[in-house]
N, C-alpha and C positions, 0 to 999 in steps of 0.2 A: 548095310548090304543093299544093292539095287533090287527092286522088285522085278519079277519076270516081265511085267508089262513094259518096264523101262528098257530092258535088254532087247525086246522084240520091236521097239518103236521103229517105224520106217520113215517118219518125218520128224525133224527136230526144229522147233521154233526157237530162234535166238532173238529175244525181244528187248530192244532198247526202250526203257520206260515200263518195266514189268509191273511196277506197283502203282501205276496210274489207274484211272477208272476203267479205261478200255483194256489195259494189260491184265488187271486182276479179273475182269469179266472173262477175258480170253483164257486165263489160267483156270477159272472155274469150269469153263466149257470143256477144256482139254481133260480136266480131271473127271468131270461127269461122264464124258464120252466113253471112258474106259469101262464103266459099269452100266450106264443107262444111255446108250447111243441115241435113242429116240428123243431124248431131251434136246439134242443139238442137231442131229443129221437132217431133219426136215427143213431147217433154216439155212442149209448150205446149198449153194447153186452148183457145187462140184461133187455132191455126194455120189452121184451116179457116173462120174467121169473118171478117167485115168486109172483103170484097174491095175496098170503096171506100177502104180505107187504103193500097192498093197492095200490092206484093209483101211478104210477111211478113218476109223477112230484110232488107228495105231499111231498116235502122235505123242511126242514128249516136248517139254518146254523148259527153257532156261533163259537167263537174261541179266539185265543190269538195271540198277536204280540208285538214286541218291538217298532215298528214304531208309531210315534205320528200322522201320517197322518190319515184322515178319509178314509174310504174304497174307496170312489169315487176318491179321490186324488191319492190313491195308484194305482187304475186301470189306471188312466191317466198317472201316472209316468212310469209305466211299458210299456205302449204302445202296449200291445198285441192286444187289440181290438180297432178299430176306434171308436171315440166318438159316432158316430151315432148308433153303435150296442149296447152300454150299457146305454147311456143316457136315453132312454125311461123307463128304470127300476130303475132309480136313487132313487125313494122313497122306493122301496123294498130293494135296497142295503143299504140305510141309516138305515133300520130297523134291520140289522144284528148286533148282540151284539158282540163286540170285547173287550176282557178283556186285562189288562196289562199282559205281559209275566211273567212267574214265575221269582221271584227275585233270580238271580244267587248268591247273597251274602248269601242267606239262606241255611241251610242244605237241603238235599233232602227231609227229613221228613217234614220240614216246608213248602217247596215248594208244596209238595203233599197236605198239609192242605189248602194252598191258592187255588190250582187248584180245589180241591174237593168242596170248597165253591162256586166257580164259576160254577162248574158242577151242583150243587144243584139249583142254580138260573136258569140255563137253563132248568132243569127238571121241575121246577115250572112254567116256562113260556110256555113250550111245554109239557104239562102233558100226552098227548096221543102219543107222538113221541118216537120211539125207537132210543136211541143215539148210535153213533159209533164214536170213536176217529180216526181221520185221521192225521197222522204225515207227515207234509210237511216242517219241519224245514230244514235249509241248511245242506249240507254235512260238517262234521267237523272231527277233529282228533278222531280216534277210541280209545276204551279202550284197554289198554295193558292187555293181559291174561284175557279175559272176563270170562273164565271158573272158575276163582277163586271165583266168586260171586255165591254162591250156595243158599243163603237165602236172602230174601228181607231186613231183618234187617241190613245185611252188607252194603246194598246200602243206606238205610235210614239214617244211621249214618255218611255217607260221606258228606263233605262240597260240596255245589253246584258247586263251581269253580273247574276246573280240571277234571270234569266228564261230560259225554254226557248230554246236557240239555234236550234231548228227554226223558231220563229215568224218570224224575219226572212226565211228562205227561202220559207216559205209565203206570207207577205204579198207578197214581191217577185214571186213567180210569179203569184198571183191578180190582183194589180194590173196585171200585164202581160198578163192575159187567158190565162194558162196553167193547165190543170188540174193537180191535185195528187193524188198517191198517197202516203198516209202509212202506210208499212210498219212504223213503229216503234210502241212502246206509249206514246209521249209524247202527251199530250193537246193537240194543236194546234187541234182543232176547237172553238174557243170561239165564243160567240154573235157576237162581232165578226167572226170569220173567215167564219162562215156568211153573215152579212149582206153582207160584201164579195163573197163568191163569187156570191151571188144577183144582186147589182148588176152584176157583171162578166160574168155568164153562164158561170160556170166550175164544172164538177163537181169534187167532192172524194170520193175513195175512201179509206177507212180504217176502223178503226185496228188495228194489230198483226197482221202477217201470220201466218196459221195454217198452219205448214209441216209439222209432223211429229206429235208426240204429241197436240197439241190437235185436229188434224184427225181422227185416229183416235178420239179421245175423243168427238167429235161423232158420228162414224159409229156407234160402239158404243152410246153413250147413246141415240141415236135408235132403234137396233135393239132395245135392251132395253125402251124405252118402248113401242114398237110391239107387243112380245111380251107386255106386261103383267108384266114382271119388275121387282121393286122393288129399287132400288139402295140398299143399306144403308150402304155405305162405298166410298170410292175413294181409293187412295193412289198418288201419282205422284212419281217421282224422275227428274230429268234430270241427267246428268253430261256436261260438255263442257269442252274445254280451250282454246277459242279466245278471242279478245279479248272477245267477247260474254259468255262464261262468267265471265271475270275481272271484267268490269264489273258483272255481276249479283250478285257477292258483296257489293256495297254494298247494304244493305237499302233505302236510299232510292232507289237506281236500280232495284231489282228489284220494288218494291211495285206499280207499275203493271202489269207483266207478270204477276205472281202474281195480282193481282186479276182481270185479264182471263181467266187460265186457270181460276180458281176459280169466278167468278160464272157463267160460261158453262154449267156443268153443271146448276146449279139452274134456270136459265132454260129449258133444254131439257126437263128432267124435270117441271117444274112443282111441285116441292117441294124443301125443303132437305135435302140429303143429311146424315144424322145427326140428323134432327129428333127421333127417339125417344130420343136420348141427351141432348137439351137443348144440344147443341153440334155444331159442324160435324164431320162424319166424311169430309170431302173435304180431303185434305192434298196440297199441291204443294210440292216442294222442288227447288231448282236448286243444284248443287254444281260448283265449278270443279275440274276434274281434268286437269292438264296433259297426261298421256300421251294423252288422247283427241284433242286438237287439235280439228279441225272435225268429226271423226267422233263426233257426239253419240250417246249411248245413253240410252234412256228405258225405265223400268220402270213398269208399272201393275199394281196389285193391286185387283181389283174384287169386292166382296162383294155378292151378290144373294140375294133370297129369292123362292121360288115359292109355290104353294098349300100350305096347312097351315103356312106360315111356315118351310118347310124351306130351309136355307141351302145356297148353292152359291157358287163363285167362279171368276173368270177371271184368267189371267196373260197379260200382253202385254209382249214385249220388242222394242223397236224399235232397231235399230242403223242409224241414218241418217247423213246427211251434211248438216249444217245449211245451208251455203251452196248446195250442189247442189240442195237442195229449195227454197230461197228465191229464187234468182236467176230461174228461169223464171216464178215467180209474179209477181215485180216486172215482168217484161217483159209478161206477160199483162195485168196491171192497167194498165200504161201504154197498151196497145192498147185496153182497155175505156174508159179515160179519154178517149183521143182520139176514139173512136167516139161516146161520149156527148156530147162537145162539138160534134161535127159535127151530131149529132141535136138539139142545143139543149137538153140537160139542164143544170141548174145546181144548185149546193148539194150537200148530202150525198146519197150513193146507197146506201141501206140494202140494196138488192137484191143488192149484191156481198158479202153476208155469208158466202158460201161461202169467201171468201179470208181472212177476218179473225176474230180472236178476239173483238173488240169492235166490230162494225160500227156506224158512226155513222148517225144519221138515225132516223126514226120507224118502228116496226113492222118491224124487221129480221127476216128469216126465221131460225128457231132450229134446227129439226131438219134433218138432212141432206137428207131428201127435199124439204122446203120450200125449202131453199137451192138445190138443183138446179132446182126448178120456177121459182124466182124468176129464176135466170139465163136460163132459156129464155124466160120472159116478157119480161125486159128486152131480150134480143136481138131479139125480135119487135117490141117497141116502137121500138127504135132503127131497125130496118129500115123500119118503117112511116113513121116521121117523115122519114127520109131520102128515101123514095119520094115522100112528099107534097111535100117541099122540091124535089126534082128536077122533079116535075110542075109545081109552081108556077113554078120558074125557067124551065121550058120555055114 
Protein backbone atom coordinates (compact mmCIF):
# COMPACT_ATOMS: atom_id res chain seq x y z
CA UNK A 1 0.00 0.00 0.00
CA UNK A 2 1.27 3.48 -0.84
CA UNK A 3 2.36 5.70 2.02
CA UNK A 4 0.38 8.92 2.57
CA UNK A 5 3.43 10.97 1.54
CA UNK A 6 3.40 9.22 -1.83
CA UNK A 7 -0.26 9.99 -2.46
CA UNK A 8 0.22 13.66 -1.63
CA UNK A 9 3.36 14.14 -3.74
CA UNK A 10 3.09 17.18 -5.96
CA UNK A 11 6.21 16.62 -8.07
CA UNK A 12 7.21 13.27 -9.57
CA UNK A 13 10.77 12.75 -10.78
CA UNK A 14 11.00 10.15 -13.55
CA UNK A 15 14.72 9.43 -13.65
CA UNK A 16 16.53 7.65 -16.48
CA UNK A 17 19.59 6.20 -14.73
CA UNK A 18 18.07 5.90 -11.24
CA UNK A 19 20.78 3.63 -9.83
CA UNK A 20 23.79 5.67 -10.95
CA UNK A 21 25.78 7.75 -8.47
CA UNK A 22 23.76 10.91 -9.09
CA UNK A 23 20.45 9.04 -9.32
CA UNK A 24 20.92 7.25 -6.00
CA UNK A 25 22.07 10.45 -4.29
CA UNK A 26 18.97 12.17 -5.65
CA UNK A 27 16.85 9.28 -4.34
CA UNK A 28 18.41 9.64 -0.89
CA UNK A 29 17.76 13.39 -0.96
CA UNK A 30 14.10 12.88 -1.93
CA UNK A 31 13.65 10.31 0.84
CA UNK A 32 15.43 12.44 3.47
CA UNK A 33 13.38 15.52 2.58
CA UNK A 34 10.18 13.81 3.69
CA UNK A 35 11.40 13.59 7.29
CA UNK A 36 14.28 16.07 7.61
CA UNK A 37 13.86 18.79 4.97
CA UNK A 38 16.69 20.89 6.40
CA UNK A 39 19.19 18.25 5.25
CA UNK A 40 18.42 19.19 1.64
CA UNK A 41 16.43 22.43 1.32
CA UNK A 42 19.35 24.81 2.09
CA UNK A 43 21.17 23.36 -0.94
CA UNK A 44 18.34 24.11 -3.36
CA UNK A 45 18.28 27.35 -5.34
CA UNK A 46 14.50 26.99 -5.81
CA UNK A 47 13.51 26.26 -2.21
CA UNK A 48 11.83 29.66 -1.82
CA UNK A 49 10.41 29.80 -5.36
CA UNK A 50 7.23 28.62 -7.05
CA UNK A 51 4.77 28.26 -4.15
CA UNK A 52 2.17 27.13 -6.70
CA UNK A 53 4.12 23.85 -6.97
CA UNK A 54 3.15 23.05 -3.40
CA UNK A 55 5.38 22.15 -0.48
CA UNK A 56 8.97 21.92 -1.75
CA UNK A 57 9.73 18.54 -0.07
CA UNK A 58 6.55 17.02 -1.52
CA UNK A 59 8.41 14.97 -4.12
CA UNK A 60 8.15 11.36 -5.29
CA UNK A 61 10.58 9.50 -7.52
CA UNK A 62 10.56 6.58 -9.93
CA UNK A 63 12.72 5.63 -12.90
CA UNK A 64 14.64 3.14 -14.96
CA UNK A 65 18.00 1.40 -14.81
CA UNK A 66 19.96 -1.52 -16.26
CA UNK A 67 21.32 -2.58 -12.87
CA UNK A 68 19.73 -5.55 -11.08
CA UNK A 69 20.72 -4.13 -7.67
CA UNK A 70 17.99 -2.82 -5.46
CA UNK A 71 18.32 0.89 -4.82
CA UNK A 72 19.81 0.58 -1.33
CA UNK A 73 22.52 -1.78 -2.60
CA UNK A 74 23.22 0.70 -5.39
CA UNK A 75 23.61 3.52 -2.85
CA UNK A 76 26.02 1.42 -0.82
CA UNK A 77 27.97 0.40 -3.95
CA UNK A 78 28.53 3.99 -5.08
CA UNK A 79 29.67 5.04 -1.61
CA UNK A 80 28.66 8.68 -2.06
CA UNK A 81 26.90 8.84 1.31
CA UNK A 82 28.00 7.13 4.54
CA UNK A 83 25.56 4.43 5.54
CA UNK A 84 24.41 6.39 8.58
CA UNK A 85 23.13 9.18 6.33
CA UNK A 86 20.81 7.09 4.17
CA UNK A 87 19.97 4.00 6.25
CA UNK A 88 17.30 5.86 8.34
CA UNK A 89 15.33 6.34 5.10
CA UNK A 90 15.71 2.77 3.83
CA UNK A 91 11.98 2.02 3.89
CA UNK A 92 11.24 5.13 1.83
CA UNK A 93 14.02 4.26 -0.63
CA UNK A 94 12.66 0.74 -1.04
CA UNK A 95 9.33 2.31 -1.97
CA UNK A 96 10.81 3.93 -5.13
CA UNK A 97 9.67 2.13 -8.29
CA UNK A 98 12.56 1.28 -10.63
CA UNK A 99 11.61 -0.26 -13.96
CA UNK A 100 13.82 -2.21 -16.34
CA UNK A 101 15.69 0.06 -18.75
CA UNK A 102 14.33 0.27 -22.26
CA UNK A 103 15.36 -2.80 -24.26
CA UNK A 104 18.07 -1.65 -26.68
CA UNK A 105 17.26 -4.58 -28.98
CA UNK A 106 13.90 -2.99 -29.78
CA UNK A 107 13.25 -0.20 -32.24
CA UNK A 108 12.97 3.30 -30.78
CA UNK A 109 9.19 3.12 -31.39
CA UNK A 110 8.88 -0.08 -29.35
CA UNK A 111 11.09 1.32 -26.60
CA UNK A 112 8.84 4.36 -26.39
CA UNK A 113 5.79 2.08 -25.99
CA UNK A 114 7.54 0.21 -23.18
CA UNK A 115 8.50 3.43 -21.39
CA UNK A 116 5.09 5.02 -21.80
CA UNK A 117 3.46 1.99 -20.19
CA UNK A 118 5.80 2.49 -17.22
CA UNK A 119 5.00 6.22 -17.15
CA UNK A 120 1.28 5.44 -17.05
CA UNK A 121 1.82 3.19 -14.03
CA UNK A 122 3.65 6.02 -12.28
CA UNK A 123 0.87 8.48 -13.06
CA UNK A 124 -1.71 6.08 -11.62
CA UNK A 125 0.37 5.61 -8.49
CA UNK A 126 0.90 9.38 -8.00
CA UNK A 127 -2.26 10.86 -9.51
CA UNK A 128 -1.79 14.32 -8.01
CA UNK A 129 1.90 14.73 -8.87
CA UNK A 130 3.27 16.67 -11.81
CA UNK A 131 5.85 14.44 -13.61
CA UNK A 132 9.21 15.62 -14.97
CA UNK A 133 11.67 13.41 -16.86
CA UNK A 134 15.26 13.79 -15.60
CA UNK A 135 17.91 12.27 -17.86
CA UNK A 136 20.90 11.02 -15.85
CA UNK A 137 22.11 8.35 -18.29
CA UNK A 138 25.89 8.02 -18.81
CA UNK A 139 27.74 10.05 -21.43
CA UNK A 140 28.01 8.09 -24.67
CA UNK A 141 28.95 8.42 -28.33
CA UNK A 142 26.97 11.27 -29.84
CA UNK A 143 24.86 11.14 -32.99
CA UNK A 144 26.63 11.99 -36.22
CA UNK A 145 24.96 14.91 -38.01
CA UNK A 146 22.03 15.25 -35.58
CA UNK A 147 20.43 17.98 -37.70
CA UNK A 148 19.39 15.39 -40.25
CA UNK A 149 16.62 14.21 -37.93
CA UNK A 150 13.88 16.73 -38.57
CA UNK A 151 10.87 14.52 -37.74
CA UNK A 152 10.24 12.13 -34.87
CA UNK A 153 9.18 9.41 -37.33
CA UNK A 154 12.75 9.33 -38.63
CA UNK A 155 13.88 8.48 -35.09
CA UNK A 156 11.10 6.03 -34.27
CA UNK A 157 11.98 3.88 -37.26
CA UNK A 158 15.60 3.55 -36.13
CA UNK A 159 16.82 0.38 -34.39
CA UNK A 160 17.68 0.98 -30.74
CA UNK A 161 21.27 -0.15 -31.13
CA UNK A 162 23.62 2.42 -32.59
CA UNK A 163 21.62 5.46 -31.48
CA UNK A 164 21.54 7.39 -28.21
CA UNK A 165 19.58 5.38 -25.62
CA UNK A 166 18.43 8.69 -24.12
CA UNK A 167 16.25 9.47 -27.12
CA UNK A 168 13.61 6.85 -26.34
CA UNK A 169 13.16 8.31 -22.84
CA UNK A 170 12.96 11.86 -24.13
CA UNK A 171 10.47 11.03 -26.88
CA UNK A 172 8.34 8.94 -24.50
CA UNK A 173 8.18 11.79 -22.01
CA UNK A 174 7.48 14.61 -24.45
CA UNK A 175 4.86 12.60 -26.34
CA UNK A 176 3.16 12.03 -22.97
CA UNK A 177 3.22 15.78 -22.27
CA UNK A 178 6.03 15.59 -19.70
CA UNK A 179 8.86 18.19 -19.54
CA UNK A 180 12.46 17.03 -19.83
CA UNK A 181 15.66 17.91 -17.99
CA UNK A 182 18.73 16.71 -19.89
CA UNK A 183 21.50 16.71 -17.27
CA UNK A 184 23.82 14.66 -19.51
CA UNK A 185 26.25 15.84 -22.22
CA UNK A 186 24.39 13.68 -24.76
CA UNK A 187 22.76 15.64 -27.58
CA UNK A 188 19.12 14.69 -27.33
CA UNK A 189 17.90 18.15 -28.37
CA UNK A 190 17.54 17.40 -32.09
CA UNK A 191 15.35 19.47 -34.43
CA UNK A 192 12.77 16.67 -34.32
CA UNK A 193 12.71 16.75 -30.51
CA UNK A 194 12.29 20.54 -30.44
CA UNK A 195 9.44 20.31 -32.95
CA UNK A 196 7.69 17.65 -30.88
CA UNK A 197 8.16 19.66 -27.67
CA UNK A 198 6.67 22.75 -29.26
CA UNK A 199 3.70 20.76 -30.56
CA UNK A 200 3.08 19.14 -27.16
CA UNK A 201 3.61 22.32 -25.16
CA UNK A 202 6.54 20.82 -23.25
CA UNK A 203 9.66 22.71 -22.03
CA UNK A 204 13.16 21.19 -22.37
CA UNK A 205 16.01 22.15 -20.04
CA UNK A 206 19.56 21.14 -20.94
CA UNK A 207 22.40 20.31 -21.71
CA UNK A 208 25.14 18.95 -19.40
CA UNK A 209 24.77 19.99 -15.77
CA UNK A 210 27.38 22.53 -14.61
CA UNK A 211 28.22 21.19 -11.17
CA UNK A 212 31.74 22.07 -10.04
CA UNK A 213 34.82 23.04 -11.99
CA UNK A 214 32.89 24.49 -14.93
CA UNK A 215 30.65 26.49 -12.60
CA UNK A 216 33.68 28.20 -11.06
CA UNK A 217 35.21 28.59 -14.51
CA UNK A 218 32.18 30.64 -15.58
CA UNK A 219 32.39 32.75 -12.41
CA UNK A 220 36.13 33.41 -12.79
CA UNK A 221 36.06 33.99 -16.54
CA UNK A 222 33.20 36.47 -16.11
CA UNK A 223 35.12 38.28 -13.36
CA UNK A 224 38.33 38.44 -15.41
CA UNK A 225 36.44 39.74 -18.42
CA UNK A 226 34.72 42.41 -16.32
CA UNK A 227 38.12 43.50 -14.93
CA UNK A 228 39.72 43.76 -18.38
CA UNK A 229 42.27 41.01 -17.69
CA UNK A 230 43.27 38.97 -20.73
CA UNK A 231 43.14 35.17 -20.38
CA UNK A 232 46.24 33.84 -22.13
CA UNK A 233 45.78 30.21 -21.16
CA UNK A 234 43.69 27.94 -18.96
CA UNK A 235 44.63 24.40 -17.96
CA UNK A 236 42.00 22.22 -16.25
CA UNK A 237 42.44 18.75 -14.80
CA UNK A 238 39.68 16.61 -13.29
CA UNK A 239 40.38 13.43 -11.35
CA UNK A 240 37.54 11.24 -10.17
CA UNK A 241 37.06 7.58 -9.37
CA UNK A 242 33.35 6.96 -9.76
CA UNK A 243 31.55 5.22 -12.63
CA UNK A 244 31.29 8.53 -14.48
CA UNK A 245 35.08 8.90 -14.37
CA UNK A 246 35.58 5.38 -15.69
CA UNK A 247 33.04 5.92 -18.47
CA UNK A 248 34.77 9.16 -19.52
CA UNK A 249 38.03 7.33 -20.09
CA UNK A 250 36.52 6.28 -23.42
CA UNK A 251 37.38 9.19 -25.79
CA UNK A 252 34.13 8.71 -27.71
CA UNK A 253 32.13 9.04 -24.51
CA UNK A 254 34.13 12.00 -23.22
CA UNK A 255 34.15 14.09 -26.39
CA UNK A 256 30.79 15.77 -25.79
CA UNK A 257 31.59 16.72 -22.19
CA UNK A 258 35.08 17.97 -23.12
CA UNK A 259 33.69 20.07 -25.96
CA UNK A 260 31.08 21.58 -23.66
CA UNK A 261 33.73 22.39 -21.04
CA UNK A 262 36.11 23.86 -23.63
CA UNK A 263 33.83 25.90 -25.90
CA UNK A 264 32.18 27.66 -23.00
CA UNK A 265 35.28 29.70 -22.13
CA UNK A 266 35.74 31.26 -25.58
CA UNK A 267 32.02 32.07 -25.67
CA UNK A 268 32.22 33.98 -22.38
CA UNK A 269 35.42 35.86 -23.15
CA UNK A 270 34.59 36.68 -26.76
CA UNK A 271 37.94 35.48 -28.08
CA UNK A 272 39.80 32.22 -28.54
CA UNK A 273 42.09 31.43 -25.59
CA UNK A 274 45.53 30.93 -27.12
CA UNK A 275 44.79 32.95 -30.25
CA UNK A 276 48.26 34.53 -30.22
CA UNK A 277 49.83 31.08 -30.34
CA UNK A 278 47.79 29.98 -33.32
CA UNK A 279 46.31 27.10 -31.33
CA UNK A 280 44.08 26.61 -28.33
CA UNK A 281 45.65 27.25 -24.93
CA UNK A 282 42.56 26.00 -23.12
CA UNK A 283 43.25 22.42 -22.08
CA UNK A 284 40.76 20.18 -20.29
CA UNK A 285 41.62 16.67 -19.09
CA UNK A 286 39.54 14.08 -17.23
CA UNK A 287 41.35 11.18 -15.57
CA UNK A 288 39.89 8.17 -13.81
CA UNK A 289 41.60 7.78 -10.45
CA UNK A 290 39.89 5.04 -8.38
CA UNK A 291 41.00 6.18 -4.88
CA UNK A 292 38.98 9.38 -5.28
CA UNK A 293 35.61 7.67 -5.78
CA UNK A 294 32.90 10.34 -5.96
CA UNK A 295 35.17 12.88 -4.22
CA UNK A 296 36.23 14.60 -7.42
CA UNK A 297 39.24 16.91 -7.43
CA UNK A 298 39.72 19.66 -9.99
CA UNK A 299 42.84 21.75 -10.63
CA UNK A 300 42.92 24.92 -12.71
CA UNK A 301 45.94 26.94 -13.78
CA UNK A 302 44.94 30.29 -15.29
CA UNK A 303 47.45 32.56 -17.01
CA UNK A 304 46.39 36.20 -17.43
CA UNK A 305 47.98 39.44 -18.56
CA UNK A 306 47.38 43.00 -17.46
CA UNK A 307 48.58 46.37 -18.74
CA UNK A 308 52.03 46.49 -20.33
CA UNK A 309 51.46 42.79 -21.07
CA UNK A 310 52.64 41.83 -17.57
CA UNK A 311 51.83 38.19 -16.79
CA UNK A 312 50.03 36.91 -13.70
CA UNK A 313 48.40 33.62 -12.77
CA UNK A 314 45.74 32.03 -10.60
CA UNK A 315 45.55 28.54 -9.09
CA UNK A 316 42.25 26.94 -8.13
CA UNK A 317 41.90 23.58 -6.39
CA UNK A 318 38.36 22.29 -5.93
CA UNK A 319 37.90 19.24 -3.74
CA UNK A 320 34.27 18.53 -4.41
CA UNK A 321 31.82 15.66 -4.33
CA UNK A 322 30.40 15.03 -7.75
CA UNK A 323 26.97 13.63 -6.90
CA UNK A 324 26.46 15.86 -3.85
CA UNK A 325 26.85 18.86 -6.15
CA UNK A 326 24.73 17.37 -8.96
CA UNK A 327 21.70 15.91 -7.15
CA UNK A 328 20.23 19.19 -5.82
CA UNK A 329 20.70 20.78 -9.24
CA UNK A 330 18.66 17.98 -10.84
CA UNK A 331 15.90 18.59 -8.30
CA UNK A 332 16.05 22.37 -8.85
CA UNK A 333 15.78 21.88 -12.60
CA UNK A 334 12.81 19.56 -12.23
CA UNK A 335 11.04 22.29 -10.25
CA UNK A 336 11.90 24.88 -12.91
CA UNK A 337 10.60 22.53 -15.62
CA UNK A 338 7.33 21.95 -13.78
CA UNK A 339 6.86 25.69 -13.22
CA UNK A 340 7.62 26.43 -16.86
CA UNK A 341 5.04 23.93 -18.03
CA UNK A 342 2.38 25.39 -15.75
CA UNK A 343 3.24 28.81 -17.20
CA UNK A 344 2.85 27.40 -20.74
CA UNK A 345 6.45 27.63 -21.90
CA UNK A 346 7.41 25.10 -24.58
CA UNK A 347 10.61 24.01 -26.32
CA UNK A 348 14.18 24.80 -25.23
CA UNK A 349 14.71 27.23 -22.34
CA UNK A 350 18.09 28.99 -22.83
CA UNK A 351 17.45 31.20 -19.78
CA UNK A 352 18.43 28.22 -17.59
CA UNK A 353 22.04 28.54 -18.75
CA UNK A 354 23.11 29.08 -15.12
CA UNK A 355 22.74 25.32 -14.62
CA UNK A 356 24.33 24.00 -17.83
CA UNK A 357 27.63 23.82 -19.65
CA UNK A 358 25.91 23.93 -23.04
CA UNK A 359 22.46 25.48 -22.64
CA UNK A 360 20.16 24.75 -25.55
CA UNK A 361 18.12 27.34 -27.37
CA UNK A 362 18.91 30.70 -28.94
CA UNK A 363 20.85 33.50 -27.23
CA UNK A 364 21.66 31.68 -23.99
CA UNK A 365 23.25 33.98 -21.37
CA UNK A 366 27.01 33.49 -21.20
CA UNK A 367 28.57 35.40 -18.31
CA UNK A 368 27.76 34.65 -14.69
CA UNK A 369 26.01 37.96 -14.12
CA UNK A 370 23.93 37.52 -17.30
CA UNK A 371 22.94 34.02 -16.22
CA UNK A 372 21.74 35.25 -12.83
CA UNK A 373 19.82 38.08 -14.47
CA UNK A 374 18.22 35.61 -16.91
CA UNK A 375 17.01 33.44 -14.00
CA UNK A 376 15.42 36.44 -12.28
CA UNK A 377 13.75 37.48 -15.51
CA UNK A 378 12.49 33.96 -16.21
CA UNK A 379 11.04 33.65 -12.71
CA UNK A 380 9.21 36.96 -13.17
CA UNK A 381 7.79 35.86 -16.52
CA UNK A 382 6.62 32.56 -15.03
CA UNK A 383 4.88 34.36 -12.18
CA UNK A 384 3.32 36.89 -14.57
CA UNK A 385 1.95 34.19 -16.88
CA UNK A 386 0.53 32.20 -13.99
CA UNK A 387 -1.10 35.32 -12.55
CA UNK A 388 -2.66 36.04 -15.95
CA UNK A 389 -3.82 32.43 -16.22
CA UNK A 390 -5.36 32.53 -12.73
CA UNK A 391 -7.09 35.82 -13.52
CA UNK A 392 -8.43 34.38 -16.77
CA UNK A 393 -9.62 31.19 -15.07
CA UNK A 394 -11.32 33.31 -12.44
